[in-house]
N, C-alpha and C positions, 0 to 999 in steps of 0.2 A: 478709706472708704468705708470702715468697717460702721464709723457714724455717718458715714451718708443711710446706709442703710437704714441704721436705730431713728434715724430722723425722718427717714422717711415711711418708717412705720408708725413713731407718734404722730403723723400725720396722715394716717387711718391708709395708708395706701401699701397694698400688697406688692412684692415683686416674686417674678418665674423668671428660673432657669428655663434650659432647654425649647426644645419646638415638641408637639404631639404625644408621643407614649411616653416621651421624657419629661415630659417637662414637670417642672417644679417648682410648688408654688412657697415663698416662704412669708409668712402670716402675721410674725412675733417678731422681735430687734433679735437678732442671732446674736451669739456669744462669738468671739474671733474665730473661737476652732470651729464650730456648724458653720460659719462662712467662707473661711477658705476651703471648708469641707465641700463645699454645691461647688465653688469656682471650680478646685480643681477638677472634679469629678466631670463639670463640663465644659474642659477648654480640655483633654483630655486629648480630640480627635488634632484640635487643633488649639496651639500654644498663644500662639498670638493670643486668645481671647483669654486668656491667665489675664494683663493687663489693662484690653479693652472695658473685661467687664467691667474692672476697679474703675479707672475712668472714668468711663457711662455713671456708673451711680453718681460720682465725685460731683461729678457736673447736671446731677437729678435732681440731685439735696439743695447744692447751690440756687438751680432756677428753681427748684421750690418754695424754698423761703425769703427770694428776691422775687418773685411774682406767682405767688400762688395762686392766682386766676388763670393761667396757664393749664392746670392740674382738676380743672372743678371739671366736675362728672367723671371722675377719671377713680375709678379704684383699686386696678392692676397694672400694672407696671412688666410689660413681658419682652425683659427684655433682650434675649434673640433676636427676635422678629422686629424690634427697633434698633438693632444690631442691623443689624442683613438689609434696612433699611439706607440706613445711612452707608453704607457697603455699594449699595447701591444708585444712594443720590450722587456719592463723590465718584464713584468707578466705572457704572454702569453697568454691573456687576454683585447682585446679593452677598457671595462666594467671594466675594477676593477683598482681602482689609487693607492690601498695600497702602490703597493711595488715603483711604480715614488716619492707616498710623501716622500718615504723611503730615496731617492737619497741625497746628500749632496750640498749643492748649487753648491759645485762644481764640481760636480759630472753630477748634472742636467745641469749646461751647457753646460759641454766639451761632457755631451750625445747629446744636441740636435748638438751642431756645428757637430760630427760625423754624427747624422744622415745628415744632413745640404751636409754634403758633398758625402752621401756613404759610412764612412767609420766603420759604426757600421758592426758586423757583429754576425754571432750565439751563442748561446751556444758552440757549437760543432766547434768555429773557422772556417766558411763557409765565404763566403759574402753574400750580399744581393742576395736574389733572385728578377726577373723579377720583377714578383707580385708586391713586397714588390717595389721596383724601383718604380715602375707606378703608386703605390699609393703617395708614396712622391713627385712624380713630379704632380701629378692628386690635392693633397691637397697643395703644395704650389702653383698652378694654372701653373708652370714651362713649360715654351714652349723652344721650340727650333728656332738657329736663322732665320732669313726670315719666320720666320712661317706665321705672318701676311702677307706679301707684300706673301707668296704662293697663303694664304686664299682670298686673294686684288683683287691676277690676274684670281683666281677658278670664285670670282663672275664676273666678268667684263665679263664672253665664258657664262654665266648663268644669271636667272630669281632669283638661287635662290639655297643654300641647307639645304635637307635634316637630320633628323637624326631621324627618327620612329615618323613623325610628328609635331618635332619639328624643324622650318624652317627660316629661314636667308634670307630674303629678298634682294636681287643685290638692286634694289631701292625702297628708296632713299636713303641707303647706300649708295655707292661708287660713290653718284652724290655727295654728303656735305662734304664727308671726304676723307683724301687722309690713305693710307698703313700703313702711319706713324705718323697716331695722333693717342693721347693717345686716345681720345674719339673713336676712333675707337675700339684700342685693349678692353678699357671695354663693346663695347658693344659683342664683340665677347665672352672677360668671360663668360660674363652673359650669352649669349647663351649655350656656354660649362656646364656652371657650374649647367644646369640642367638636365645634366646626373646623374642617381643613382646612382654611385659611381665611385671613382679619375681613379682608373682603366682602366674601361668600356674609361672615358673619353680623355685617353692620347690615347691607341689604335685609338681613331676615331683622336687626331692628326696625329698619324702614317701614318693615314689614307687620311688628309688631304696633308701631305707633301709629301708623292707617290703620290698623281694624280697632286701636284700640281711640280713636277718632272719631271713628263711622260704628263706635256698639248702639248706640241709641237709634241707627237707622236698619241695623241688621234682626231677620224679623224673629227668624232664632238658629244658635248657633248651631253647629252640633255638637257630640257628644263630647270629640277630640279634635280641635283642630290641630288642620295637616297644613304649617306652614309653607312645605314646598310644594302644595298645591296652589295655593296663590301666587307664591312667587314663582314655578313656572309657568301658570296660565299667565298673568304676568311678562312673565319674557317673552313667549308666544304669541303675546297682541303685538309685543314690541315688532317682533323679528319679521311679522306681517307687517309690518309701516315703515322699514329701514332693512338700508341694505347691510347683512352683516357680511364677517367673513364665518363660512361654517367652519372651520380648520383652528380659527384663534379663539378659542374659548378655556375657562375653565371653572371644573364639576359643570357643566350640560348647559352656562351661564356664558354665553357671547361676548365677548373682550366689549364689545361697544355696549354693554349695557352698564357692566363695568364702572363706563365711561361715562352714561349720562348721568345730570344732574340732577338729585330730587324730585326740585320743583320745576316748574314751566307748563306749559303743555304737552311738551314730547320728553319728559319727565320722569322718572322712575314711579314717585309719586303718583303719579293722572294712568300708571298702566296700572299700579297697585289697586288702586281702586275702581279701575275697569276690572282686574277679576276679581275683587270681592264683592265687586255690583252681582256678578255674574254666577257666584257662587254659591252666596248668600241673601239677596236681596228678593 
């Protein structure tokens, strides 16, 4: 497994252990001692994680080598979020690892491969929901093409971008870096990773992408772009048109909104476009 973390580092992807305030990122190929220290510290509460971490890393390394296209747009692999997703898909409970550990090595490998490609189906043989797809992409820090260039151009038009008080300032970022620099991508990743869950993270990625595509139509941006204002206004528009369960929500966003695909007449991008028009056009 140490070899797999080194190989993953060589392919310019970071790995993180833990969640929330306990999340730690490895940005360089660690020594054996460093690697074991990370694993031991983050598997104290659940000893079974000690083996799971290593097995998942081993399979990720093999998959990267055999099918690097699956990792396109991925800067950082958030191991704990990925493991919890595998647990949820195999047992129905993100905190239960028993079913996951019953998978044969080849089954585990194939499961992760299919998960990365979006090929996993439910027990009813249905496709993944958009909430799960957003969870996967957020856990893997997967970003759409030209995301960093869209965000960079927005930063050049304002003094910063805010998500509920989590602000990324234009200066000195855009003065010191270009949109294509790895350090810029890392700075943006660190900013987005402060969001409480991967599904919400991906909704904000959608907000940034649609803002970037519409910037020429916007007469004047505010000094500080508040992404949460755009998202929650879009959600309000969605709630006015769709039947939602007011008790089933995550971070103030209804479950139905997370389940909604981005495109289409009633897609999330449609409501985000309406919100942006109301706020800025």
